[in-house]
N, C-alpha and C positions, 0 to 999 in steps of 0.2 A: 525639508517642506519641497510638493511639487508645484513644479511651476508647468500652467500650457502658453505659450505665448498667444499673443491679442488676447488674452484673458486678464480681468482685474481682480484684485488681491485685497484683502483686509491685513496687514501685517503686525504685530502687537507684541509686547513682550512686557515686564513690570520688573521691577526689585526683588531680588531674592531676599525670601521674607516680610517684602511688599515694604522695602526696606525704598529710601531716596535715592533715584540716581542721577539728579541732576542738585548741584550744590552754587551755582552761580549762573551768571548771565552765559559766560565764558563757556560755559560747561554746554549748556543747550548749543550753542554756536556750533561751538568743534563738533557737536555728532553733526547736526549738520551741512556742516563741510565736510564731513566723513561719508555721509550717505551719496551726497553729490557726487564725490569722487568715483565711490567704489557702487553703487547701485544703478546710478543713470546711465551708466554703457550697456547693459541691460533690461530696466522697465524706466518708464517713463514713473516720476512721481506726480500723481494727480491733486494729494492733499493729506496735509499733518497734521500732529499736535502733538508735543512732548510737553509731558508732565512732571511734577515734581517724582512722582515714583513710576511713572511707566510712559511707556511713546506707542504712536498710532504712526502707520504709514499708510495710503492709498496705492497701489502700483497697480501698472498695467504692463503686460509684459510685452517687450518687444518684439517684433516678427525678426527672427536671425536668419540674415543672408549666408554667414560665413559658411564655406564646406567641411562644418563639423556636424557630429552626430544630435540630434536633439537633445539628448539625456545630459549629453555634453554641458551644453547652450544652460538648459535648465541646472544643473549643479554650478554651473559657471554664477548664477542669479542668489542662489543658495549660497553658497562659497560666498558671494559679497556680504551679503546679509550678517553672515560670520565673520567677515573682518572688520567691519564696521562697529559690529558689541566687541570684539577684542579688541580693536585698537582702543576705544572710548575707554572701557575696565583698567589694559592695560593703564592710560594716564589717570585715569582718578586714581589708581591704585598707588601710583605715584607722588601723586598731587597731596591727598589724601591721607598715605604712609599709611595703605591695611592689605593683608593679602585675602583670597577667598573669593566667593564668585560673588560678581554684582544682581547679574540679571538671575533669572528664574532660567534652568536647564534649555528647555525648549519655547521658541519665540513661535507663534500659533500664527498660519497663514489661512485666510477665511477665502476663498474663491468668493465672488461677490458675481451670484448668478440669480434673477429675478426669480424669483416663483410664485411672484405674488399677482394678484389681481387686480394692482394699483395700476391706471394709464396713465396718471400725472405725474408720478416721481418714479422711478424705478430703484429700484436695490442702492443701487452705487451713488444716485444724487440722498438717498437716507445715509448710506455710511459716511458719505463727506459733512452733510450738517453734522452729521451726531458727533465726529472727534470733535467738529469745531465745537461745539457745543459743551466738552468733556471742562471746561476750567471755569465755566458756568455752575454744573451739576456739582463740581465739589468745590463751588464756593470760595473759589479763588481770586474772582473777577464778580463783577455785575455785569459787563456788556460782554460780549466776543470780540468783540473788539481793544478791548483792553491786554488780551491775552497776548505780549509778546512772540510767545514761540508755538505759535500754528499757522495756517497758509491761510486763515479767515481773514486779517486784516488785504491779503493780495488783490483772492478773490472781490472784496467789497471794494476795491481801489484807493485806499487807503496806504498801500505800500508797494513799492515796484519791483516783488523778489520775483525772482530767476530760477526759483528750482522745479515749483509745480509749472507741471505742462496744463495749462489755464484751455488752451484750447482743444487740446483735446478733452481735457476735464469734461467741460462745456458740451462735445459732440458726441461721448460715450453715456453721461450723466443724464444729457436733456434736460440739464437747468437752465434756464434763462438766463444768462448774464445780468440783464437789464431787472431782472425779479428776484436777484440771490439775495439778498438783504432781507426784503422781505420771507421766502420762502424761508430760510434758514428760523427763522422768529416763527413763524406757522408752523414749524415740524418742533420747535423748541416747547411750544404749548403741548404737543400731542404727547400724551404718558407713553403710550401705546410701544413707540418706540425703542426696540434694544437690539443692540448689534454687535456678536462677540461671545 
């Protein structure tokens, strides 16, 4: 994965052969703890949604001030994502007594560049709303706030989560915090949205 400082990315992967990757609440929480520990030194997490057989992270790469080369800095972020997936896989292998791959071989990172003519909502905002809508689209819940394992509850003011940099997210995406819930539901009704 190639990352550029001060750019935002939609990072996602799914279970190998579309198998489940989360089996209990503790699994979801462990994955989020590993993401916070490994990824946040290199990128701000703007939003996330963990689903039974896949995950979405929206990351904004930090501007590094360390005296190391840019390529070394970017490889650190790629390595951090790989560490999260490897350590989570090892923990799950031990828990469920299995061997082999848990995730598909390549984790994807799509740079979020707004090439649309939409001056109301930018591509980063659409991606954030899209990933929060995943549990509804998968028919796991009826309301976005009912899915515990996404950042939607934090943005909607229903939980005081600390994983996401909400201030940065609102600044970069142009989402108005006061209209977040309304905008989320408006986009849910838009059948034209596709991210990833």
